[in-house]
N, C-alpha and C positions, 0 to 999 in steps of 0.2 A: 515435406511431403504432402501432397493434396489428399485432402479427406473432405467428405460432405460437411457443410455447416450443421450446426445443430437448431439453429433458430433462426428461420427465414419463413417467408411466405412468397407464392408466385403471383405475379401480376401480369394480366395480358391484356393488350387494349386492341387485340385483332391483327396487329401488325408484327409486333416483336414481343417474346417473353422477357420479362421483367422481374426482377426480384427484390424484395424488402428485407433489409438484414434487420434482426429483431433481438440481436445480443445486447446492444447498448442503445441509448436515448438518443443517437444520432440518426438511428433509424435509415440508414443509408438505401436509397432508390437504384438499383443499377441494371443498366441496359447490359447486353451480350457484350463481354469482354471488359466490361467498367469495373473497377476496384472500389471498394469503399474508403472512407478517410484514413482506415487504421493501415492501408496499404497491403492487408494480409488476406482479406475475403473479396473474391471473385466471382462475377456471373459468368459460370462457364455452362454452355449450351442449355439455359434457362434454370440451371441449378446453383445454388450458392455454395462454394467451396473455399475452404480454407487452405491456404499455401505452406501455412506454418508449422504443421503439425510436427512437433518432435524436433524442429529446427532450432537447435541453441546457438547464439550467438555468444553466449558467456558462460562460464562454469568455474565454481572453487568453493571452497571451504570459508565460511565467515563466520565471525562471533556472532550470536543471536542479536548483541545489543547494536549491531551495525545496521538492523533492519530499519528502523530501530525497534526492538521488544524489549523493553526492560523489567517487564513482570512476567514472563515466559520463559521460563527455564534459564534464567540468568546464571551467565558464564558456560553456557554451553556453545558448542559449534555445529552449524548448520549448513548442508550442500545448497548451495544458492546459484538459481541459474535464471536466463531470461531469452526472449526471442527478438526478432527488430519488428519495429513499429509500434505505433500508439494509436489510441482513439482522442487523444487531445493534440493539441500544438501549440503546446506553452511556448509563449515568446522567451522565458525563462529557464527552459530545461537543461538541465544539467548532466544529462544522458544524451544530449540531441544527436550524438555521433552514431547512435543504434537505436532510437527511438524515431528519430525522423528521415534517418538514412538507411539504405538498403547496405547490408555488410554480408559477407561471408558466414555461412552457418554450417553447423554439423548437425546429422541425424542421429538422434539417439531415441531407441524405442523407449516407452514406458517400463518395460522391465530392466532394462540396462540402467536405467535412471536411477529406480529403486536399488539395485544393485550397487550402483556407485556410492549411493548414501549409506548403504549398509557397512560396506568396506572401508568407509573413511571416519568412522568413528562419530557420524553426524546423529543429530537426534530427528533427522527428517529432510525435506526438501522445502527451501524458500522460492516461490516463483517472484522474481523481482528483477531490477535494473531497467527492464521497459514496463509497460501494462500487462499485468497476467489475464485480464478478462478477457482480451484478443487471443489468448491461448487456450482458451475454454475447453475445446474438445480434449486438448491435453492434459491440462490439470485434471479434468473430470476422469480420465483415466489411470491417471497416475494415483491420484489419491487413494481409491481403495486399495491398490496395491501396498502403499505404504502402511495404511493402516494394519493389513493382514501381518506386517511386519513388526508392529508395534512403534512405527515411525510418525512422524507429523507431518502436516502440511499446513506451510503458511503461506500467505498471499502479502505483497506490499502492492497496494492497489491506489489509483485515483477514486475507486468507487462508483466508477462511471459505466454501469451495467444496467440492463432492464430487471423488473423484479423476478420475472420467472427465473431466469439463469441464475441469478444469486440465491433464490430459494433453494435452486440444485445443488449449488455450492454450497450452501450453509451446513448441509447433511453430510458435508465430506471434508472439511477443511478443520483446523484446530486454531488457527489464530489468524488475524489480521491487523496489519497497519495501514489507516486509510490516510491520504494526503489530503486534507482539507486545506485548500489553498487560499480561500476567503470566504467570508458569509456574505459578500455582496455579488447580485447576478451579474453586473456589469462587469466586475473582475473578471468573472468566469468568461463572458462573452468576449472581452477585449483581450486577455492574455492568454487565456486557455481555449479559446474557440471552441466551448462547450457550454453546458448549462448548469447551475448552481443546484436547483431543487433536487433532480436525481440523487446526487450526492448525499444532500441533507437526508434524504428518506431512505436510503440505504444504510446511512450510520444508526439511522432511527430503529431500524429493521435489525440490525446486527447486534445493537445494544440489547435487545430485548432476546437474543439467540443464546446458545450455549458456547459459541465462538469466541475466544480472548481477542480483544479489540484495544488498540491503543491508537491514536492519532498523532499527526504530524503537521505542523503549519511551518511553510518558510516565510520568514519575514522579510519583507522587501521593503526598503526604505521609500516612502513616498507614495507607496503602492496600496498596501495594507496593514501597515504599523500603527494606524492612530489609536488612542486610549478607548475611542468609541468603537471601532472595529474590532480590536482585541476583547474588550469588554463583552461584545455581541456573542463573539466566539465563543467565549468561556462560558457565557450564559446558556449558550445551547447546549454544550455539553455536560454542564453541571445538572440542567434540567433532565438530561438523560442518567447520568449518575456522576456525583463528583467523583468518584474513585476510577473514572477512565483517565489512563496516564496520558498526558498530552505533551508533545515534544516541539518545541519552538527551535527551528533551526536558522542559523545564520546564511544570509544569501551573498554570493558573490557573482559577479556579472558573468554571464555567460549566454551562449548561442545569441538571440536577437534582442535580449533586454538590458539596457545600459541602467545603473544604478550604483550606489556606493555599497561596499559592503557593509552587511548589516554591524552599526558600531556595539560594543559591549553596554555601553550607556542604555541603548534601546532595549537589548535581550533583557538587561536587567529590570527595566521598568516594566516589560512585557510579563516577565516572570512574576514581579510583585502582584501585579492586577491579576494574574490567574491564579496566584496561590489564596486570593480572597475567597475564592470558591471552590477551587478543583485541590484534592488531596494530594496528587502526585503530579509535579510540574518539573521538566527537564529541558535544558538547553543544549542544542547541538551545534557542532562545526564551531566551537569557541572554546576557549582557555580559561574561562570564568570559573574560578576555584570553587569546586563542589557542585557545580552545574548539572552533573551527571549523577548525584549521589542519590539515592532513595532514602528519604527521610520519612519516619514515623509521623503521622498527621496528627498523633496524640499527644506525645512527648517531645517529638523533634530530634529523637535521637538518629544518627544515621543507621541504618539496617544493611544497606548494602553500598559500598563504597567502589566506584568505579574510576578509572584511569585509562586512556587509549583503549577503550573497548573491553579492557580487563575489569571482571566484577569479583569482588571480593564479599561474601555474606559475614558481615562482621558483627552483626546485631539481630540476627533471627535465631529462633528456635522453632524449628519447623517453618510454618506461616506467619509466627507471632513474633512482635517484638520482643526481644529479650529484656527489654527494660520495663516494659509498662503492660506486657501482654495483648497489645492492639493486634488485631487480625488484620494482616496487609493483603491477604487473599492471592498472593504472589504464588504463580505456578511453579514447582520446583520438582 
């Protein structure tokens, strides 16, 4: 469904009306009929409109652990949905069929989506699969309705959004997982077709808010897996808070990027580096034993055991470690 976009400005040079999209740092300048890089925003008669409002490409119930969020209602189920398009063009995209290609969609109004979440035993709605920031207007309309029902709003995002719209969303959402793809600007330019600095700034902004945040990094052999790069990423996160959960995921070749599947040896090395500074480090897309368990940072007891996205709270008394009393601050 077509709606007027929330963030843009009109630019006129006397010949034709152009618009500049102000939603994300790409700041696309569009002539009449031209679309932005996300392929969802269009200059229509001198106004910026979004064509993806309420248009769902996928929808289903997932474990919250699949987002991944391990410290936000562990063991819960959440209605997960997304639209088509993305404001990145990652060569390694593992959802490229819906993020980089047009696919059939189904319109669902904000009220209908909230009703669906309430009927299916979900704790709320996760906007995921593709980039939820390009769905800004829809997310902004759904989130208050969820809050009225006592339900949660979750974003799984690349973090590539301008400050003003992010500040608006921070007041509405409950949790976010940010995909921090690298800490090298050249990686973002070459692999993602975007810029690193806005992502780092947004992670810093979120870390100082009431929104629960976890971070994911896809470990790609030969691209972002060196000890030096992992060390810099870990340092950046730990400087914000060593208690931010970080998920390192194994890569498998997809879309336009060819590389080997991330070896378990690499993931084990990465986890060792990260655990020197971070309290909660997880490995995804791997069968490494215990890599998804939550370990008490003080006494090393298992407080949450996970297998196949199923969570068992084996060592918690409320938010505290049953063995030593450490406050894990896990949201239950």
